[in-house]
N, C-alpha and C positions, 0 to 999 in steps of 0.2 A: 454832666452839666455842672458848670462852675457857679457857685453861689456867693463866693467871697470876693472881696476887693483887697487883695493882699492877705496877710495873716491876721490882721486885727479887725477888719470891718467886713460887713456884709455888703453886697452890691445894692445899689439904690433900688428901693421898693421891695426888698427881700426881708422877710422876717423868719426867724428860726426858733423852734422850741425842741427840746429833747429831754430824755430821761435824766433827772437830776439825782435821784437816789432810788433805792428799792423800798417800797412801802410795805409789801408783803409778798409771800411766796406760797404757791400751792404745789406740793409734791405729789405727782401721780405715780402710778406703778411703772410707767415707761416714759413719762414726760415731766417737764418742770415748767411751771408758768410763773412769771415774775410780773408784778404790777409796779409801775414806776411813774410817779408824777413828774411834771415838767419843772417843778421847783421843790425845794426842801420843805417838809412839813414841820413847822414850829408849833402852830396851834391849829385848832379845828377850822378856823376860818381860811387857812391856807388850802383846804381841800376843795374850795369853791372856785369856779371860773378859771379852770385850767384843765389841760388834757391829762388823762391817765393812760399811759402806754401799756399795752399788753404784749409781753415778749414771751413766746413759748419755745422751749427747746425740746427736741425729740430726736429719735434716731431711726431713719428708714432702713438702714442696713449697717452691718458691722463696720466700725471705723468711720462712720459718717454721722455728723450731727447737723440737724436742721434747725434753722432759726426763723421764726415768724414774728415780725414786728407789726403791730396793728395800732392804728389810731382809732378811727371809727370802723366798726365791724359789721355795719348793717347793709352793706352793699350786696348786689346780686353776685352769685358765683361767676367768676371770670372765665370766659371761654374765648379761644381754645387755651388749653394748658398742656404743658409737657406731660407725657405719659411716663411716669417713673416707676421703676421696679422696686417696690418696698415690701416689707413683711415684718412680722413681729416674732420671728423664730429665734432671733439672736439675743444674747443677754444684754440687758440695759440696767445700769445701776444708778439709782437716784439717792442722793444723800443731802440732808440739810442740817446744819448746826448753827451756832450763834453767829458765826462770822461769814460763812459761805454756803452757797447751794451748788451742788455739783451733779452733773449727769455724765456718765461714762459709757462709751461704746467701744469695745476693743481696747486699743491703747490710747484712744482719744478721749479727753475729758474737757468739758466746758465748766469753768469755775466762775460763779457770779458772786461778787463781793456784796455783802449785805449791809455793811457799815461804811458810810462815807459816800463820795461821789460815784457816779456810774462807772463800773469797772467789770469787764468780762474778759476772761482769759481762756484761750484754747491751748491745751497742753497735751503733749505726748509723753506719757510716763513721767510726768512732773516737769518736763522742759517746755518753756513757752514757745509756741509756734507763731501765734498772732493774737490780737486782742482788740477789744472795743473799749475805748476810754471815754472820759468825760468829753462831751461834744461830738463824739463819733456818730451817734444816732441823731438824726435831725429830721424834724417835721418842718418843711419849707413851704412858705406861701410867697409867690412871686408878685410882681407889680400887677399882673393880669388876674390875680386871684387863683392861679393854678396851684394845686397841692402836690408836693413831692415828699418822698421819704428817702433818706440816704443812710448808708452805713459807711464807716471808715475803719478799715482793719489795718493794724500796725504793719509797717514794712521795715524789716530789720536791716541793720548795717550789712551791706554786701549782698542782700537778698535780691534775686532777679526773678522776673515774672514773664511767663510765656503764654501763648494760646490766644483766646478770644476769636477763634475762627481763622479763616484764610486771609491773613493780612500781609500786604506787600511791602510795608515799611520795615524798620529794624525788627529783628527777631525778638530782642528783649524789649518788653513793653514799658519798662520804667521810664517815667517822664512823658508818657504819651496820654492823649485824650482819645478814647475809643468809643464810638457810638455803635451800638448793636442794632444795625438797621440795614437790611439787605438792599443792595443797589447794583444796577448794571453799569458799572463805572470803569471797566477794564482793570488793568493790573498796575496802573501807574499813579494811583492816588490813595487817599486814606479810606476810600470806599471799598466795600468788599461784597462779593456774591454770597459768601458763606459766613454769617455772623453767629458766633456761639458765645453766650454769656458765661463762659467758664475760663478761669485762668489757673495756670499751673505754676507753683512757686518752687524755686531751687531749694527751699527749706523743707521740701518733702510733704507739701499739702496742696490741695486745690480748693477753689471756691466756685460754686455754681450758683448764679442768681436765677431763681426759679420763676421765670416768666418769659414768654415769647414776645412780649411787648418791647418797646424801645427802652434800652438800658444804656445809661451813660457811665463810662468808667473814666476816672481820673487816677491814673496809676503813678503815684509819687509825683503828681503834677500840680494839683491844687494845693494839697498839703504834702510836702515832699517826703514825709515820713509815714504816709498812710496811702492805702489803696481805697479810693472812694468809689462807690457805685450807687446810683440813684434811679428811681422809677417814679413816674407820675401816678398818684393815687394814694389810697389810705392804708395800703398793706405792702410790705416788703418781705419776700421769702428768699432765703439763701441757705446753702449747705457748705459746711467745711468738711473736706474729705481728706482723710489721713493717708499716709504712704506706708512706711516712711520714705521709700525711694520714689522718684518721679514716675517710674514705670508702674509701681504698685498703686500710686494715685490714679493713673489712667485705668488700671484694672478695676478699681472700685468705682471710678466715674462711669466707665462703660457698662459696668454691672448695673448701675443705677439708671442710665439713659439708654442702654441697649448696645449690645456688642455688634461689631461689623459682621455681616453675613459672610459665609464662605464663598469665595469666587471660583468659577470654573477655570481649569488649567488653560483652556484655549484662550481665555481673555488676557492671559499674560504674554501671549505672542504679539507679533507686530500687527498693528492696525494701519490700513491705508485708506485715505478719504478722497472723495472727488474734489475736496475743498468747497468753498462756499459759493462765490459768485462766478466761478469759472464756467466755461461752456463744457457740458458733458452729456453724453448719451451712452447707449449700450456699446457702440464701437470704441468710445473713449475708455470706458471701464474695462473692456476686454483688452485694449492695448496696454493699459496699466498692469493688469494681472499677467498678461503675457510677458511684458517687459520685466517684471519682477522675477518670473520663472526663468526667463532666458538668462538673467544675470545671477542666478542662484541666490536670490534674496527671499528667504522664507517669509511667507505671509500667512497670517492666521485669520484676520477679519477684514472684510471690505465694508466701508461705510459710505452710505449715500447721504449727502447733506441736503439742505433745504429744498433745492430745486429738483428733487425727485418728484415733487408736486408742481403743479402749474403756478406761475406767478399770480399774486393776488388771491390765491385759493387756500393759503395756509390757515388752519390745517383742515383739509377735507379727507386726507389719508387716501387719496386717489393718485395713482401714478400719472405723470405727464404722458399722454399717449403719443405725442410727437417725438419725445426723446426715448421713451421706453414703451414701444408698442406691444411687447410680449413680456411683461414683468415676471409672470410665473415661469416661463421658459428660461428667461435670463437667470433667475435665481436658481433654478435647477442646474443650469450649466455652471454657475459659479460654485454651487455646493458640491457638484461632482468633482471639483478640483480641490476639495477639502477645506473650502472657505466657510466661515460663519458670516452672517449678514447683519449689519447694523443700519438702522434708519433714524434720521433726524426727526424729532417731533417737538412741539411745544404745546402748552395748555391754552392757547389762544385760538379763537375761531374768527377768521376774517369775515366781513359782511358778505363777500362774494362766495364764500364756501357754501356748499350745499348743506352743510351741517348748521349754518347759522340759523336759518329759519326753523329747522327741526329743533334745535336747542332752545330757541326762543319760545316756540309753542309749548314745549314740554316743561319749560321753567327751569332749565338746567344751566342757564347763564347768570352770572352775577348781575344783580339788579340795583337800580337806584332807589332812593327812598319813595319815589312816586310809582314804583312798580315797573318802570321801563328798564330796558337792558342798558347796563353801563357800557359805553363805547368810547373809543378814541382812535386816532389815526397814527399814533406812534407805533412803529414796526409794521403792522398790517392795517390797511385801510378799513376803518369801521370795525375794528376787531373787538370781540367780547372775550370774557374770561370764563372758563368752565368753573362751576361752583362745586368743588369737591366736598363741601360740607353736606351736600345732598347725596345720600347713598344711591339714589336712582341716577343722578348725573354721573357719578363715578362709574356705575355699571354701564351706562351708555357710552362713556368715553372708552372704557375698557373693551366694549364690544367692537368698536371700530379698530382697535389695535389687534383684537383677536383675529380679525379677518386677515391682517398682515402676517401674524404668526402662522396661521393656517397656510399662507402662501409660501412660507419658508423663512421668514425673518426670525433671527435669533435673539436680537437685543435692540434696545433703543437708546439714542442719545436724547435724554430729557433736558432740553435746553430751556433757558429763561425761567420765569417764576419769581423774578425779583421786583418788578415794577407793579406791585399790587396796590390799588388805590385804598385810601383810608378815609376819604371825605365823601359823604353823601351816598354811601353804598350800604346795602343790606344783604347779609348772608342768609342762606336758607335756614341754618340752625341758630340764627341770631347771634353769631359770634361777634365779639368786639372787633371792629375793623382795624384798630391799632394793633391788637394782638395778632390778628390774622396776617398782617403784612409779612412778618418773618416766618410765620408758621405755614403759610400756603405751600411752599415747596416741599414740606414734609408730607403733606397730604397727596400732592402731585406725584412725587417720587415713590411713595408707598403704594399708590394705586397701580402704577406701572410695574414696579418691582414684584408686587404680590401676584400680578397677572402672569408675569414670566415664571415665577416660582410655581404657580399652579400648573403651568404648561410643561415646564422643563424639570421640575423637581428641585428639592433642596440642594444647594451647592452648584446649580447650573444656571442660575439667574444672575444677570449683571446689567447695569445701566452705565451710561456715560453722562453723569449729571453735573450741572453747573451750580445750582443754588441749594442752600441747606441751612439748617440751624441745629441746635442741640438735639441729638438723637438721630440726625440724618445719616450718621455713619452706618446705620443698619442697612442702608440701601446703596451699596457701592456699585460703581466706582465714581469718584468725582474728579473733575479736571479743572485746571487753573484759570480758564476763561480767556478773554481776548487780549493777548499780550502783543507788543510790538516785536518786530524781527530784528532785535539788536542784542548785543551782549548785556546791556543794562537791563533789558526786559528778561533775559535769561536769569540774571541775578535776582530780580524782583520775583520772578516765578518761583525760584527755589525758596526764597524767604516765605512766600505764601504757602508753599507745600509743607515746609517745616513747621510753620505756625499752625497749620491745620492738623498736622500730626500731633502736635502738643495739645490739640483740642479733642483728641479721641478718635480721629479718622484714620483707619488702618491702611487704606490704599489711596493713591493719588497719581494723577497723570497731568500732562501738559502738551501743548502743540509743539512738536519737534520743529525747530527752526523759527518758531514764532508764528502768530496768526496774521496780524496786520502787516501789509506790505510784503515785499519779497526779500528774504535774507540774502546777503551776499554769500558766496560759497564758504567763506571762512566761518561765518556765524552758523550756517547749516551744519558744517562738518564738526564744529565744536559742540553743537547742541545734540548731535546724534548719540554720543556716548552717555550724556546725561539722560536722554530719553530712554535709552535701552537699559540703563541702570536705575530706572524708576520701577515702581511696582507694575505700572501699565504704560504702554508705549504706543503713541499714535502720531502718524504723519498727517498733518492737516493745516490748511491755510485759508486765507480769505479770498483774494482775487488772483492767486497763482497756485499752480500745482506744487506738490511736495514730493514728487517722485525724484529719487536722487540723481538720475541722469539729466535732469533739468539744470543741475548745477555744474557737475563735471564728473569725470571718470573716477577721480579719487573719492568723491562722495559715495559712489556706488561701493567701492572697496571698504570704506569706513562703515557704511551701513551693514554690509554683509558680515564684517568681522564682529561687530558688537551685537548684531542680532543672533548670530550663531553662539557667541559667548553667553548671552542671556539664556538661550534655550538649553545649552549644556549645563547651566547653573540651576536648572529647574529643581533638582533634588534639594538643593540648599534653599532656594526661594520658596518652594512649597512648604517647607517647615516654618519659614518666617511668616508666610501667609497664614498658616494655621495658628500661629501665636497671635496674630491680629484678631482672628475669629474667636479663639478661646480665652484670651487674656486681655485683649484690647491694646496690645503693644503694636504700634504701627510698623509696617515694613520699612519705610524710610524714616529714620529716627534722628532728631536733633542730637548733636553730640552729648548734650547734657543728660539725655536719657540713659546713655550707656556709661557715661563717666561723670556721675554727679559730684564726686568728691574732688575732681580736678578743676580748680578755679579758672584755669586757662581756657576751658571750653565754653564758658558761660555765654560769650557773645559771638561764637562762631556761626556764621550763616552762609558760608560759601562751601561748606562740606557737610557730610552727613554719614551716618551708618546705614547701610543696606542690610537689614537683618542684624544679628548681634556681632558679626565678625568682619564685615567688609566695609572699609572706609572709602568713600567716594568723594573726590574733590573736582568737580567739573572745571575745565579750563575755559576761562571767559575772556580770552584775548586772541587776536589773529596770530600774533607771533608765538604764542604758546608758553610764554613764561608765566609761572604761577607759584603761589606761596601757600603752603598748607601746614597745619599743626598736627603733630603725632603725640597722643598721650603716652604715658609711661609704658615701657616694654620694647620688645624688638618687633619690627614690622617688616613684612615682605611684600614687595610689589608683585601682584598676581600676574602681571603681563610680562615683566622682565626678569623676575627673580631677585632683583636687588634688595638687599637687607638694609634697613634703616633703623637707627636707634631712636627711641621716643623721648618724650618730655622736651620737645623742641620744635621750632619752626624749620621747615625745609623749603628751599627754593629750587625749582627744577624747570626745565624747558622741554615741552613735549611736541611731537609732530601731531598731525591730525589723527593718526592711528593710535594715540595713547592719551592717558590722563592718569593722575594719581588714583590707583586702585589698590589699596593696601590691606593685607590680612594681619590681624592681630596675633600675637604670639600664643601658641598652644591651640589655635583654632583648627578645626577639621572642616574643610570645604568639600562637599560632595559634588562630584561632576558626573552628569549622566552620559550615557553612551550615544545619545541622539542630539543633533544640533540643527534639525530642519523642521521641527515642530515642538510645541510645548507639552502636548499630551502624549505621554508614553509611559511605560513601566519604569519609573524613576529608579527603582532599586536594582533593576536587571543590569548586570555588567557595570555597576557603579564603581567609580574610582574615588577613594577617600584620600584627599591630599592633606597631610598633617603638617602644620607649619611650626617649626622650631619647638618640638616637644622637649620636655624635661624628663630625664631618666627617672623612672619610678612613679611619675604622676599618671593619673588615669584621665583620659578624655572620653566622653560619651557622645555618641552620634545617634540621632534618630533618622531612620530612612522612611520617607513617606510612602504611603500607598496611594492609589489613584483617586480615592475619594476623601483624602485628608486623614485617613486613619494611619496608624503606625504599621509599617511592614516589618520593621525590626529595630531593635535598640542594640547597639554594639559598643562594647568597651574596648578602648585601645590603650595599650601600655607600651613603653619603650624599654626593651631588654637588650642590654649590650649593643645599643645603637640600632637595633632592628625593631620595627613595629610589630606588635602582636595583637590579634583581635579575638574577641570572645562575644558571642551572641548572648545577651542577657534577657531579651524579650523578643517574641515573634519567631517566625520560621524562615530560615534562610537557605533551605536545601536547594531550592531552585535558582538561587542567586549566586553569582560569582562576584565576591567583594574583593576589590584590589585596594591595598593600602600602600601609599607611597609617601615619602617625606617631601613636603612642598618646598618651593624655593629653587 
């Protein structure tokens, strides 16, 4: 929220007070508390009739410093709140002298100036990262009497900022105003389904604002040399998270908010959907599955969208008997063909659903202040919302899904969760409605994900979720929402995915070909490689089917080629997926994550790294001409073998069967021996393709086992132009490892 009218004045009706100086400091064993009045104290009378800010510095984890700014502290504990992983086992150093007070955690230090105007510096090993200067902390009262607190952290020359959830505008957030407020707004506006109050700086630090309530960010926009964030209320909490590299920032951030769960191998194969409002029944589904098999198109998951239930009955979790008279038999027949089954759900109960009255009588639906059930007609007629703050309501909702799991369902598409009311509603646990708006999808996705994990075991649970906030990365996978079927929407979807990746989400997907409307064949065929070179891949649309033969024969060939390529890359992709789970490094990475010292990558939002070594630049034009940037080094086109020098822009034209897919110099890409399914023994008969190795240098490769563990670690060296391999970890007697020079 902007409070100023230009640089010199406040907006009409706005007043601002802030820390003017440090009055005193209390040094704890692991914390530092600073008391700062709103004006300088010259004589005792100056202590009267003014605020005294309490600013507390602490460290929840190594390399992370928390800041709590308080005005009045007598309020009730705010609920809900993010569940952060903190502890006191790491070393924290607190020092106070005549000029400064300091708290150090790892290489990160906060330095508070004790003499002169308000001055706080965050330093890494003595080098300034960011800071809070005079006027940066503000207590705002607006014309309506509302109270806000803001902080403004310094933005350095050339510093770029990323993240803040899945945002579809420019990847670099400098100059933008971003409101952290979940909305069902598609992919073509400033609204977002997944809002995360965390930004990642190219300077190697991150900032998390610790509240699920509405947060307004002005990123070099209100004051162009500062990143401002503000919240309504009497307290503001945030964390500065050290790197020093952007990937290390994400490791620390996901350690604090929760690491992405391990996903099952089968989920990384191709998903096919009924689409949304299309006509479908069991013969339709069977014809799709048969058509994929007849055309040698490997399929892993079949998804039933909303109309698997009867119209006006969502959600009653009962199959439409006219379209699916034998759901148990149908699922058995599909699973006999090696398919997993996904079902669409949402957390809303239509008035006509048999569950509405049941939920109302049991008190499981969100209520108004007068005790009646909150209802409206947007989406479903008379729909209510399941109150997941009530443990009994959560168990009730899960019991309905359990019946579907018992029938043979493997996973759920947890749609919606964004339009959660904030006025005139009362939650079971008395949560603040404003804070619950963004937090609701966390409870919703957690309830469903935990049920699947309870049934299927660790590492075999997966969702296809749309809404989220900070910490939602623990319940993968998330997809990009309702985009148009155009090249422009393809570009905005990629920007959203890269922005989400910079916000700690390890896996991400999107609707191949777009959701709204019907893509022309060129759009569909260009979108297919992008979809198959994403962590998860789904064919899904709104009012039209997404089977490739609905477009043309070439679309079938393109889909076959890239599906089989992805499945053969599973040994490589499985290692990248394990990095998401263990270190919080996303599978699809903005270029700045892998090349933080290359200034040319800062604004790149039409290409990305898939894992550490594959550069992907989706083609977003019918004619196929595209331009992409290669960082320093020698790069090899994985599809053609062409070698290209880096540190430059390259222009190429591609047919529908190609796109820029480049391997960085020295990389070893593991190819599996199977290309018709994602779950197989990835280390058996694996082929290691080593690209442009240098004589005498050692390349190390990890071969994944079926459950994410390491099957083997192999060192490769080039001796007289021939690759040599040596097993340094694991057992490889049963494996035949083939090493070839790539390109």
